[in-house]
C-alpha positions as CSV (number, residue, x, y, z in Angstrom):
1,X,7.7,4.6,-55.0
2,X,9.8,1.5,-55.4
3,X,11.9,0.8,-52.3
4,X,12.6,-2.9,-52.5
5,X,13.2,-4.3,-56.0
6,X,15.0,-7.1,-57.9
7,X,16.6,-7.4,-61.3
8,X,14.4,-9.2,-63.8
9,X,15.1,-9.5,-67.6
10,X,17.5,-6.6,-67.6
11,X,15.1,-4.3,-65.8
12,X,13.9,-3.4,-62.3
13,X,11.0,-5.1,-60.7
14,X,9.3,-4.2,-57.4
15,X,9.5,-7.4,-55.4
16,X,5.8,-7.2,-54.6
17,X,5.2,-8.2,-58.2
18,X,7.0,-11.6,-57.7
19,X,4.8,-14.7,-57.1
20,X,7.7,-16.5,-55.3
21,X,10.5,-14.7,-53.4
22,X,12.5,-17.9,-52.6
23,X,16.2,-17.1,-53.4
24,X,15.6,-13.5,-54.4
25,X,18.3,-10.9,-54.3
26,X,16.5,-7.8,-52.9
27,X,17.9,-4.4,-53.7
28,X,17.2,-1.4,-51.5
29,X,16.5,1.9,-53.2
30,X,16.8,4.8,-50.7
31,X,18.2,7.9,-52.4
32,X,18.8,9.6,-55.7
33,X,21.8,11.6,-54.2
34,X,25.3,10.9,-55.3
35,X,28.7,12.6,-54.9
36,X,29.6,11.8,-58.5
37,X,28.1,12.6,-61.9
38,X,29.5,9.8,-63.9
39,X,29.6,10.2,-67.7
40,X,28.1,6.8,-68.2
41,X,25.3,7.1,-65.6
42,X,21.8,7.3,-67.0
43,X,20.5,8.9,-63.8
44,X,21.9,12.2,-65.1
45,X,19.4,12.5,-67.9
46,X,16.0,14.1,-67.4
47,X,14.3,11.5,-69.5
48,X,15.6,8.7,-67.3
49,X,14.6,10.6,-64.1
50,X,11.0,10.9,-65.4
51,X,10.6,7.4,-66.7
52,X,12.7,5.3,-64.4
53,X,10.8,3.5,-61.7
54,X,13.6,3.9,-59.3
55,X,13.7,7.7,-59.3
56,X,12.4,8.8,-55.9
57,X,10.3,11.9,-55.4
58,X,11.3,11.8,-51.8
59,X,13.6,9.6,-49.7
60,X,11.8,6.9,-47.7
61,X,12.3,7.2,-43.9
62,X,14.1,4.4,-42.1
63,X,10.8,3.2,-40.6
64,X,9.3,3.1,-44.1
65,X,12.1,0.9,-45.4
66,X,11.9,-1.5,-42.4
67,X,8.1,-1.6,-42.8
68,X,8.6,-2.8,-46.3
69,X,10.8,-5.6,-45.2
70,X,8.3,-6.6,-42.5
71,X,5.9,-7.5,-45.3
72,X,8.1,-10.4,-46.3
73,X,9.7,-13.5,-44.9
74,X,13.4,-12.7,-44.8
75,X,14.2,-16.4,-44.8
76,X,13.3,-16.3,-48.5
77,X,16.0,-13.8,-49.4
78,X,19.3,-14.9,-50.8
79,X,20.9,-11.4,-50.2
80,X,20.0,-7.8,-49.5
81,X,21.9,-5.2,-51.5
82,X,21.9,-1.5,-50.7
83,X,22.2,0.0,-54.2
84,X,19.3,1.8,-55.9
85,X,19.6,4.8,-58.1
86,X,21.9,6.9,-56.0
87,X,24.9,6.3,-53.7
88,X,23.4,4.4,-50.7
89,X,26.1,5.6,-48.3
90,X,24.9,9.1,-48.7
91,X,22.4,7.9,-46.0
92,X,25.0,5.9,-44.1
93,X,23.5,6.2,-40.6
94,X,20.1,5.3,-41.9
95,X,21.5,2.3,-43.8
96,X,23.2,1.0,-40.7
97,X,19.9,1.2,-38.8
98,X,18.2,-0.9,-41.5
99,X,21.1,-3.4,-41.7
100,X,20.9,-3.8,-37.9
101,X,17.2,-4.6,-38.1
102,X,17.9,-7.2,-40.9
103,X,20.7,-8.9,-38.9
104,X,18.6,-8.9,-35.7
105,X,15.8,-10.5,-37.7
106,X,17.9,-13.0,-39.6
107,X,21.5,-13.2,-38.4
108,X,22.8,-15.2,-41.5
109,X,21.2,-12.9,-44.1
110,X,23.9,-11.7,-46.5
111,X,24.1,-7.9,-46.7
112,X,26.0,-6.1,-49.4
113,X,26.6,-2.4,-50.2
114,X,27.4,-1.2,-53.7
115,X,29.2,2.1,-53.3
116,X,31.5,4.6,-55.0
117,X,33.6,4.5,-51.8
118,X,33.6,8.3,-51.2
119,X,31.2,8.5,-48.3
120,X,33.9,8.8,-45.6
121,X,34.9,12.1,-47.3
122,X,31.2,13.1,-47.7
123,X,30.5,12.6,-44.0
124,X,33.9,13.8,-42.9
125,X,34.7,10.7,-40.7
126,X,35.8,7.2,-41.2
127,X,32.6,5.3,-41.5
128,X,34.1,1.8,-42.1
129,X,34.2,0.6,-38.5
130,X,30.3,0.8,-38.5
131,X,30.2,-2.0,-41.0
132,X,31.6,-4.6,-38.5
133,X,29.1,-7.4,-37.8
134,X,26.4,-5.8,-40.1
135,X,27.8,-5.9,-43.6
136,X,29.1,-9.0,-45.4
137,X,30.2,-7.6,-48.7
138,X,31.2,-4.1,-49.9
139,X,31.5,-3.7,-53.6
140,X,33.3,-0.5,-54.6
141,X,33.4,1.0,-58.1
142,X,37.0,1.3,-59.2
143,X,36.1,2.4,-62.8
144,X,39.6,3.2,-64.0
145,X,43.3,2.4,-63.3
146,X,44.4,6.0,-62.7
147,X,43.2,9.0,-60.8
148,X,43.1,11.1,-63.9
149,X,40.9,8.7,-65.8
150,X,38.8,8.1,-62.7
151,X,38.0,11.8,-62.3
152,X,37.3,12.2,-66.0
153,X,34.7,9.4,-65.8
154,X,33.1,10.1,-62.4
155,X,33.3,13.9,-62.2
156,X,33.4,13.5,-58.5
157,X,32.6,16.7,-56.5
158,X,35.8,16.0,-54.4
159,X,38.1,16.5,-57.3
160,X,41.0,14.5,-58.8
161,X,42.1,13.1,-55.3
162,X,38.8,11.2,-55.2
163,X,40.6,8.2,-56.6
164,X,42.9,8.1,-53.6
165,X,40.0,8.6,-51.2
166,X,38.2,5.6,-52.7
167,X,41.3,3.4,-52.4
168,X,41.8,4.4,-48.8
169,X,38.2,3.6,-48.1
170,X,38.8,0.2,-49.7
171,X,41.8,-0.5,-47.5
172,X,40.0,0.5,-44.3
173,X,36.9,-1.4,-45.2
174,X,39.0,-4.6,-45.3
175,X,39.5,-4.4,-41.5
176,X,35.8,-4.8,-40.8
177,X,34.2,-6.6,-43.8
178,X,35.1,-10.1,-44.9
179,X,34.4,-9.7,-48.6
180,X,35.6,-6.5,-50.3
181,X,35.4,-6.2,-54.0
182,X,36.5,-3.6,-56.5
183,X,34.6,-3.5,-59.8
184,X,35.2,-2.3,-63.3
185,X,33.2,-2.6,-66.6
186,X,34.7,-4.8,-69.4
187,X,34.3,-1.9,-71.9
188,X,37.6,-0.3,-70.6
189,X,39.6,-3.1,-72.3
190,X,42.1,-5.8,-71.4
191,X,45.1,-3.5,-70.8
192,X,43.3,-1.3,-68.3
193,X,41.6,-4.3,-66.6
194,X,45.1,-5.8,-66.0
195,X,46.1,-2.5,-64.4
196,X,43.0,-2.6,-62.2
197,X,43.7,-6.2,-61.3
198,X,47.1,-5.1,-60.0
199,X,45.5,-2.4,-57.9
200,X,43.1,-4.9,-56.4
201,X,46.0,-7.4,-55.8
202,X,48.1,-4.7,-54.1
203,X,45.2,-3.9,-51.8
204,X,44.5,-7.5,-51.1
205,X,40.9,-7.5,-52.4
206,X,39.0,-9.1,-55.3
207,X,38.4,-7.5,-58.7
208,X,35.1,-8.2,-60.5
209,X,34.8,-7.3,-64.2
210,X,31.2,-6.5,-65.0
211,X,29.7,-6.7,-68.5
212,X,28.8,-3.3,-70.0
213,X,25.0,-2.8,-70.3
214,X,23.7,0.1,-72.4
């Protein structure tokens, strides 16, 4: 079971396979669960589930994740990113426990969450205040410039209003996290990217355009 990994040559690599961890970006893989079933997500195919090293047979307990970190010198890490194969904030409370351990061990360690921005709806409470002092960056998948296109792409279990929930989460996160970023993939084209940029500008957050990877 791969819990801590990094990106290497367009693939995933367990950090224990690295000879030198200096400057590594360490990703935390803690769940397969997600509130979306995105049309572009490889996690939805059986073949990917069986062959991908990030597919978890069971979710690692908080203690197991922390024990993995204890094997390494956190001073070597450039950044820790809660990402993995599913939506990390499906395990929000567990994630906060791990983040607390990391900050107590190394206060200046940069911690980022990559999220779909729907977990306040999932958990039926505003989770964003919990980020204060623990999370340095929250990267939120915007995906599309309108709620109709967003729902068509993400097939969120929370329906067409999921786009509005995600934007509300973005706005609230700004109050507690210094660096909030919306992301889109360049495959959507220049016109839609421009519309997404306006959404980001109106919310007062950054927009990052990611290259499409098949």
